[in-house]
Backbone as JSON, one array per atom type, in Angstrom:
{
  "sequence": "XXXXXXXXXXXXXXXXXXXXXXXXXXXXXXXXXXXXXXXXXXXXXXXXXXXXXXXXXXXXXXXXXXXXXXXXXXXXXXXXXXXXXXXXXXXXXX",
  "N": [[61.57, -114.87, -18.22], [60.58, -112.66, -16.89], [57.83, -112.49, -18.14], [56.74, -114.9, -17.0], [56.38, -114.04, -14.12], [54.91, -111.81, -14.36], [52.49, -112.89, -15.44], [51.93, -114.8, -13.46], [51.28, -112.97, -11.36], [48.94, -111.59, -12.51], [47.37, -113.88, -12.43], [46.82, -114.12, -10.0], [45.56, -111.81, -9.2], [43.36, -112.03, -10.68], [42.33, -114.35, -9.47], [41.72, -113.48, -6.74], [39.92, -111.56, -7.23], [37.77, -113.21, -8.34], [37.34, -114.48, -6.02], [36.25, -112.8, -4.22], [33.81, -112.03, -5.65], [32.47, -114.42, -5.56], [31.02, -114.65, -3.3], [27.86, -114.66, -1.8], [26.65, -112.47, -0.42], [28.31, -110.41, -0.96], [27.93, -110.18, -3.81], [25.33, -109.26, -3.79], [25.49, -106.82, -2.82], [27.13, -105.6, -4.54], [25.36, -105.59, -6.77], [23.32, -103.82, -5.81], [24.93, -101.45, -5.51], [25.77, -101.15, -8.16], [23.26, -100.48, -9.36], [22.4, -98.27, -7.67], [24.32, -96.71, -6.54], [24.54, -96.68, -3.75], [24.41, -95.34, -0.09], [25.85, -96.55, 2.79], [23.58, -96.88, 4.85], [21.38, -97.23, 3.02], [22.15, -99.82, 1.93], [21.93, -101.3, 4.15], [19.3, -101.3, 4.87], [17.97, -101.85, 2.39], [19.29, -104.51, 1.99], [18.82, -105.9, 4.28], [20.87, -106.33, 6.11], [23.26, -106.23, 8.99], [24.95, -103.15, 9.81], [27.82, -103.71, 10.57], [28.35, -105.95, 9.3], [28.04, -105.17, 6.76], [29.99, -103.49, 6.5], [32.28, -104.83, 6.77], [32.35, -106.38, 4.29], [32.39, -104.31, 2.46], [34.74, -103.2, 3.1], [36.82, -105.12, 2.11], [36.07, -105.24, -0.44], [36.88, -102.52, -1.13], [39.64, -102.89, -0.42], [40.43, -104.53, -2.45], [40.15, -102.84, -4.85], [37.66, -102.74, -6.0], [35.23, -101.43, -5.51], [34.81, -98.02, -4.57], [34.7, -95.31, -2.18], [32.77, -92.49, -1.45], [32.44, -89.72, 0.29], [29.74, -87.83, 1.41], [28.69, -85.35, 3.01], [27.8, -86.58, 6.21], [27.68, -89.18, 5.32], [28.84, -92.27, 3.71], [28.87, -93.13, 0.56], [28.87, -95.52, -2.22], [30.6, -96.79, -5.08], [31.15, -98.79, -7.97], [34.44, -99.48, -9.24], [35.8, -100.85, -10.91], [35.91, -101.82, -14.03], [35.88, -104.51, -15.25], [34.61, -106.14, -13.17], [31.95, -105.28, -13.55], [31.43, -106.35, -15.94], [31.98, -109.15, -15.59], [29.73, -109.44, -13.72], [27.57, -108.95, -15.36], [27.71, -111.01, -17.24], [27.14, -113.25, -15.51], [24.73, -112.87, -14.82], [23.26, -113.44, -16.96]],
  "CA": [[61.5, -115.15, -16.89], [59.61, -111.73, -16.43], [56.57, -113.02, -18.37], [56.11, -115.7, -15.92], [56.08, -113.33, -13.0], [53.6, -110.87, -14.88], [51.09, -113.79, -15.58], [51.47, -115.06, -12.0], [50.66, -111.67, -10.66], [47.66, -111.37, -13.08], [46.61, -114.8, -12.21], [46.66, -114.03, -8.5], [44.71, -110.67, -9.13], [42.07, -112.48, -11.19], [41.81, -115.3, -8.51], [41.2, -112.5, -5.76], [38.6, -111.08, -7.81], [36.83, -114.11, -8.45], [37.02, -115.06, -4.74], [35.47, -111.8, -3.81], [32.51, -112.19, -6.27], [31.85, -115.7, -5.12], [30.25, -114.58, -1.89], [26.64, -114.1, -2.22], [26.29, -111.09, 0.1], [29.16, -109.36, -1.88], [27.28, -109.92, -5.05], [24.15, -108.59, -3.69], [26.0, -105.68, -2.15], [27.54, -104.85, -5.84], [24.39, -105.36, -7.5], [23.01, -102.63, -5.33], [25.9, -100.41, -5.8], [25.62, -100.93, -9.55], [22.07, -99.96, -9.55], [21.94, -97.03, -6.92], [25.42, -95.92, -5.98], [23.95, -96.2, -2.44], [25.32, -95.02, 1.07], [25.7, -97.88, 3.71], [22.24, -97.11, 5.52], [20.66, -97.71, 2.16], [22.45, -101.14, 1.78], [21.62, -101.79, 5.3], [17.89, -101.26, 4.65], [17.63, -102.93, 1.2], [19.43, -105.97, 2.0], [18.53, -106.21, 5.58], [22.1, -106.84, 6.72], [23.86, -105.24, 9.72], [26.33, -102.47, 9.52], [29.27, -104.2, 10.62], [28.64, -106.92, 8.19], [28.23, -104.6, 5.52], [31.34, -102.54, 6.24], [33.14, -105.84, 6.63], [32.38, -106.6, 2.99], [32.91, -103.22, 1.62], [36.14, -103.09, 3.36], [37.41, -106.05, 1.4], [35.82, -104.65, -1.95], [37.72, -101.57, -1.42], [40.97, -103.37, -0.83], [40.48, -105.19, -3.9], [39.85, -101.75, -5.67], [36.56, -103.11, -6.83], [34.67, -100.29, -4.96], [35.47, -96.59, -4.1], [33.8, -94.7, -1.27], [32.82, -91.12, -1.53], [31.76, -88.97, 1.49], [28.68, -86.89, 1.15], [28.36, -84.92, 4.6], [28.17, -87.66, 7.17], [27.26, -90.27, 4.68], [29.7, -92.65, 2.87], [28.38, -93.77, -0.67], [29.88, -96.43, -2.88], [30.57, -96.88, -6.67], [32.05, -99.65, -8.64], [35.32, -98.82, -9.93], [36.53, -101.79, -11.72], [34.99, -102.33, -15.09], [36.03, -105.88, -15.27], [33.72, -106.59, -12.39], [30.7, -105.12, -14.2], [31.59, -107.26, -17.19], [31.7, -110.41, -14.84], [28.47, -109.43, -13.21], [26.52, -109.05, -16.46], [27.85, -112.21, -17.7], [26.81, -114.13, -14.64], [23.4, -112.76, -14.69], [22.63, -113.97, -18.3]],
  "C": [[60.11, -113.8, -16.28], [58.23, -112.01, -16.75], [55.86, -113.85, -17.48], [55.56, -114.97, -14.76], [54.91, -112.31, -13.35], [52.36, -111.79, -14.68], [50.77, -114.41, -14.19], [50.92, -114.07, -11.34], [49.17, -111.46, -11.21], [46.67, -112.41, -12.6], [46.11, -114.62, -10.69], [45.32, -113.0, -8.41], [43.3, -111.26, -9.44], [41.29, -113.43, -10.0], [41.1, -114.47, -7.24], [39.85, -112.1, -6.08], [37.52, -111.85, -7.7], [36.23, -114.61, -7.16], [35.92, -114.17, -4.11], [34.1, -111.83, -4.44], [31.84, -113.31, -6.11], [30.9, -115.67, -3.8], [28.95, -113.89, -2.1], [26.23, -112.81, -1.71], [27.15, -109.9, -0.67], [28.43, -109.11, -2.91], [25.97, -109.31, -4.91], [24.28, -107.03, -3.27], [26.37, -104.9, -3.85], [26.54, -104.72, -6.64], [23.63, -104.1, -7.08], [23.66, -101.4, -5.77], [25.86, -99.87, -7.2], [24.39, -100.14, -9.84], [21.77, -98.62, -9.07], [23.01, -96.32, -6.48], [24.86, -95.59, -4.47], [24.99, -96.09, -1.24], [24.98, -96.54, 1.98], [24.38, -98.02, 4.51], [21.38, -97.54, 4.41], [20.93, -99.31, 1.83], [21.94, -101.86, 2.89], [20.0, -101.97, 5.14], [17.52, -102.33, 3.64], [18.05, -104.36, 1.42], [18.99, -106.51, 3.47], [19.66, -107.13, 6.51], [22.41, -105.85, 7.91], [25.02, -104.44, 9.33], [27.53, -102.78, 9.56], [29.61, -105.13, 9.69], [28.79, -106.22, 6.89], [29.53, -103.86, 5.28], [32.42, -103.67, 6.21], [33.36, -106.23, 5.24], [32.85, -105.4, 2.11], [34.47, -103.01, 1.93], [37.23, -104.01, 2.45], [37.18, -105.7, -0.14], [36.68, -103.62, -2.03], [39.14, -101.92, -1.43], [41.38, -103.97, -1.84], [40.47, -104.23, -4.96], [38.73, -102.23, -6.64], [35.59, -102.07, -6.61], [35.5, -99.22, -4.51], [34.22, -95.96, -3.22], [33.96, -93.39, -1.51], [31.91, -90.57, -0.36], [31.08, -87.91, 1.1], [28.22, -86.42, 2.54], [28.69, -86.04, 5.46], [27.88, -89.0, 6.58], [28.37, -90.78, 3.77], [28.91, -93.52, 1.9], [29.26, -94.5, -1.64], [29.56, -96.34, -4.43], [31.38, -97.89, -7.06], [33.06, -99.02, -9.45], [36.13, -99.68, -10.89], [35.64, -102.32, -12.88], [34.84, -103.75, -15.36], [34.82, -106.47, -14.25], [32.09, -106.36, -12.9], [30.59, -106.02, -15.25], [31.06, -108.69, -16.71], [30.12, -110.45, -14.39], [27.16, -109.7, -14.18], [26.79, -110.44, -17.01], [27.22, -113.49, -17.05], [25.18, -114.02, -14.41], [22.5, -113.14, -15.78], [22.25, -115.34, -18.32]]
}
């Protein structure tokens, strides 16, 4: 019985990860984060998105432990913390 609950939890986590990656804006944000470790202002300028929209996407990515924020002065910069995300992104880009 224990094996089924573990695999069900794993399946839910995988589904949540894939759902997060299925959004085009989040993929664009993640690609930018992978390349530059940007702050929100750079994401805003690079992708032409509003700050509230970016914050909403980053909040979801943080909640799923895909990205992590780091405060530098008054700026908040991001990096990808989930190596599986990087692998999936590389597979999808080929």
